[in-house]
C-alpha positions in Angstrom: 134.7 97.9 93.4 132.2 98.9 96.1 132.5 95.6 98.0 136.2 96.1 98.5 135.4 99.3 100.5 134.8 98.3 104.1 134.9 94.5 103.4 132.7 93.4 106.3 131.8 89.7 106.3 128.2 90.5 105.1 129.4 92.7 102.2 132.0 90.1 101.2 129.4 87.3 101.3 126.8 89.2 99.3 129.3 90.3 96.6 130.8 86.8 96.2 127.4 85.2 95.8 126.5 87.9 93.2 129.8 87.4 91.3 129.3 83.7 90.8 129.0 83.3 87.0 128.4 87.0 86.6 130.7 89.8 85.4 131.9 92.5 87.8 130.4 95.3 85.6 127.0 93.7 85.8 127.2 93.1 89.6 128.2 96.6 90.7 124.8 98.4 90.4 123.0 95.4 91.9 125.3 95.3 94.8 124.8 99.0 95.6 121.0 98.6 95.4 121.0 95.5 97.5 123.2 97.1 100.2 121.0 100.2 100.3 117.8 98.1 100.8 119.4 95.4 103.0 122.3 96.9 104.8 122.5 94.1 107.4 122.0 90.4 107.7 119.0 91.2 109.9 117.4 93.4 107.3 117.8 90.7 104.6 116.4 87.9 106.9 113.3 90.0 107.7 112.5 90.9 104.1 109.9 88.9 102.1 111.6 86.6 99.6 109.6 88.2 96.8 111.2 91.6 97.5 114.7 89.9 97.5 113.9 88.3 94.1 112.7 91.6 92.7 116.0 93.3 93.6 117.8 90.3 92.1 115.8 90.5 88.8 118.1 90.5 85.8 121.1 89.0 87.6 120.0 85.4 86.8 120.7 82.2 88.7 117.9 83.0 91.1 118.7 80.1 93.4 121.6 82.2 94.6 119.1 84.8 95.9 116.9 82.2 97.5 119.9 80.6 99.3 121.1 84.1 100.4 117.8 84.7 102.0 117.6 81.3 103.6 121.2 81.7 104.9 120.4 85.1 106.4 117.6 83.7 108.4 119.8 80.9 109.7 122.6 83.4 110.6 120.1 85.4 112.6 118.6 82.4 114.4 121.7 80.2 114.9 124.5 82.7 115.0 122.9 85.8 116.6 123.1 87.8 113.4 126.9 87.4 113.0 128.4 85.6 110.0 130.6 82.9 111.4 134.3 82.6 110.6 134.4 78.9 111.1 134.6 76.9 107.8 132.3 74.1 109.0 129.7 76.6 110.1 129.9 78.5 106.8 129.6 75.4 104.7 126.4 74.4 106.6 124.7 77.6 105.3 122.6 77.3 102.0 124.5 78.4 98.9 128.0 78.6 100.6 130.5 76.2 99.1 134.2 75.9 99.7 135.1 78.8 97.4 132.7 81.3 99.0 133.7 80.1 102.5 137.4 80.7 101.6 136.7 84.2 100.2 134.7 85.2 103.3 137.3 83.8 105.7 140.3 85.3 104.0 139.0 88.7 102.9 136.7 89.5 105.8 138.4 87.6 108.7 142.1 87.6 107.4 142.3 83.8 107.9 144.7 82.1 105.5 142.0 80.1 103.7 142.5 79.2 100.0 140.1 80.0 97.2 139.5 78.4 93.8 137.3 80.1 91.3 137.5 79.9 87.5 140.3 82.6 87.3 142.4 80.9 90.0 142.0 77.5 88.4 143.3 78.9 85.1 146.3 80.6 86.8 147.3 77.4 88.7 146.7 75.1 85.8 149.2 77.2 83.7 151.6 77.8 86.6 152.1 74.0 87.1 151.3 73.1 83.4 148.6 70.6 84.5 147.7 68.2 81.7 144.5 66.6 83.2 141.1 68.2 82.7 140.3 70.6 85.5 136.7 69.1 85.8 138.1 65.9 87.2 137.9 65.3 90.9 141.6 64.5 91.2 142.6 67.7 89.4 140.3 69.7 91.6 142.0 68.2 94.7 145.4 69.1 93.2 144.4 72.7 92.6 142.9 73.1 96.1 146.1 71.8 97.6 148.2 74.2 95.5 146.0 77.1 96.4 146.4 76.3 100.1 150.1 76.0 99.7 150.4 79.4 98.1 148.1 81.5 100.1 149.9 84.3 102.1 149.6 83.7 105.8 149.8 87.3 106.7 147.6 88.9 104.1 145.4 86.1 102.7 142.6 88.4 101.6 144.8 90.6 99.5 146.7 87.6 98.1 143.5 85.8 97.1 142.0 89.0 95.5 145.3 89.5 93.6 145.2 86.0 92.4 141.7 86.4 91.0 142.7 89.7 89.4 145.7 88.0 87.9 143.5 85.5 86.2 141.0 88.2 85.1 143.3 90.8 83.7 146.6 89.0 82.8 146.2 85.3 82.7 143.2 85.6 80.5 141.3 82.6 78.9 142.6 83.6 75.4 145.7 85.7 74.5 147.2 85.8 78.0 149.6 88.7 78.6 152.5 86.4 79.5 155.3 88.9 78.9 153.7 91.2 81.4 152.8 88.6 84.0 154.5 88.9 87.4 154.8 85.1 87.8 155.9 84.3 84.2 159.5 83.5 85.3 158.3 80.4 87.2 155.2 79.5 85.1 155.8 76.1 83.6 153.2 76.5 80.8 154.8 79.7 79.6 158.2 78.1 79.7 157.0 75.1 77.6 154.8 77.2 75.3 151.6 75.4 76.3 149.7 78.3 77.9 147.1 78.4 75.1 146.3 74.7 75.8 145.8 75.2 79.5 143.6 74.6 81.4 142.6 71.3 79.7 138.8 70.9 79.7 136.5 68.0 79.0 134.7 68.5 75.6 131.4 70.2 76.0 128.2 68.4 75.2 125.8 69.8 72.6 123.4 72.3 74.3 119.8 71.3 73.8 117.3 73.7 72.4 113.6 73.8 73.3 110.5 75.4 71.9 108.3 76.9 74.6 104.8 78.3 74.6 103.6 80.9 77.1 100.1 82.5 77.4 98.8 85.9 78.1 95.5 84.6 79.3 92.9 87.3 79.4 90.1 87.3 82.1 86.6 86.6 80.8 84.8 89.3 82.8 87.6 91.9 83.1 89.4 92.4 79.8 92.2 94.5 81.4 93.4 91.6 83.5 95.5 88.6 82.6 96.9 85.6 84.4 100.4 85.3 85.8 101.7 82.3 87.8 104.4 81.8 90.4 107.0 79.1 89.7 107.5 76.4 92.3 110.0 77.6 95.0 112.4 74.8 94.7 112.7 74.5 90.9 114.5 76.5 88.3 113.7 80.2 88.6 111.9 79.3 91.7 109.6 81.9 93.2 109.5 84.1 90.1 106.3 85.0 88.3 105.7 84.2 84.7 103.3 84.0 81.8 102.3 80.3 82.3 103.1 77.7 79.7 105.8 75.1 79.0 107.9 73.0 76.6 106.6 71.7 73.4 106.2 67.9 73.2 106.8 65.9 70.0 103.9 66.1 67.6 102.3 69.1 69.2 101.7 72.5 67.7 102.6 75.4 69.9 98.9 76.3 70.6 98.3 72.7 71.6 101.3 72.9 73.9 99.9 76.0 75.6 96.4 74.4 75.9 97.9 71.3 77.6 100.3 73.1 79.9 97.6 75.5 81.2 95.3 72.6 82.0 98.1 70.7 83.7 99.5 73.6 85.7 96.3 75.6 86.5 93.3 73.5 85.5 91.9 76.0 83.1 90.7 75.8 79.5 91.7 78.5 77.0 91.2 79.6 73.5 94.6 80.4 72.0 94.7 83.5 69.8 97.4 85.5 68.0 101.1 85.3 68.8 102.4 88.4 70.6 106.1 88.0 70.4 109.0 85.5 70.3 111.9 85.6 72.8 115.2 83.7 72.5 117.3 83.0 75.6 120.3 80.9 76.6 120.5 79.4 80.0 123.6 77.7 81.4 122.7 74.2 80.1 120.1 74.8 77.4 118.5 77.3 75.1 114.9 78.2 74.5 112.7 80.0 71.9 109.7 81.3 73.8 106.5 81.9 71.8 104.0 84.2 73.7 100.4 83.9 72.6 97.3 85.8 73.5 94.7 83.5 74.9 91.1 83.8 76.3 90.1 82.1 79.5 87.1 79.8 78.7 86.5 77.5 81.6 87.8 76.3 85.0 88.9 78.4 88.0 92.7 78.6 88.2 94.2 76.2 90.7 97.9 75.9 91.9 98.4 72.4 90.4 101.9 72.8 88.9 102.6 76.3 90.2 102.8 77.8 93.7 100.4 80.7 93.2 98.5 82.7 90.6 97.1 86.2 90.1 94.9 88.2 87.7 96.7 91.4 87.1 96.8 94.5 84.9 99.9 95.5 82.9 100.7 98.1 85.6 100.3 95.7 88.5 102.4 93.0 86.8 105.5 95.2 86.8 105.8 94.9 90.6 106.3 91.1 90.4 109.8 89.6 90.1 110.2 87.9 86.7 112.9 86.3 84.7 114.4 88.2 81.7 112.2 86.2 79.2 108.9 87.1 80.9 110.0 90.7 81.5 110.6 90.9 77.7 107.0 89.6 77.1 105.6 92.1 79.6 107.5 95.0 77.8 106.0 93.9 74.5 102.6 93.6 76.0 102.9 97.0 77.6 103.8 98.6 74.3 100.8 96.9 72.6 98.4 98.0 75.3 99.6 101.6 75.1 99.2 101.6 71.3 95.6 100.4 71.5 94.4 102.8 74.2 
């Protein structure tokens, strides 16, 4: 893995942020591109946020990228461009929690700091055959204490990485390879035959599903241009650009949803036309079915009422703006449609 080569504090930090809720195979090319463009904290701090988001496009959980950018600026202004090794200083930076701080301190600075990610939680819950749900605060405290007790004082970085690898490759969520596990001889869950029931989790709630309408709003005077809007910086997918629209309310048709949302967010009136495509997507806590409609701008100059910014763009120009996966799928469909009709 490229971040394990020359594990500087900066490389460790960026890799750990990217790896949150994302698989290693997915992260690898993003990490290489990110390091090539932003080789130092200073380079990241000086870059426009939009460029950072564009390089992050497709990784998801875009708040991670915004926090990374904010933290880089603080590291430059408050820490003279050097990532601190002090836990309190690290935790004061946006997007750095106890796990990320522990990873940076142990891997990059060789400080015996514990870590606790999903893989490590599973290993420790089986090792001690913990019967309480790992989501509970008291269980979390128990796991942190155990991780701190076990961390190797001489090679904490190697130990923590090995512990994560153990959870990823051997102590898997399903069908753990217990006979081949190097700690099976003192794993209480293995001894009691409860490894398949560990870790204990709180039952998941039903994931809600929403119908969403988005508009490809064509300019009245320039038929090659359509409207895109920038999402509010602090909200979900903050700072990304999108085909404007929103969630369907009870009793509305999807065209009515689109008409209402465009008036609320941009202060414009439109005539909704044919549907271009439908995109389904699952976020961490909900799912959506996104219906994209052609629409014609009829009245009102766009205003940033519920968005941070807006632009009239061509298909070619739109490609340069950072977008979420759903809007990128709409743009791809629109690009194909435009090419077929020219």
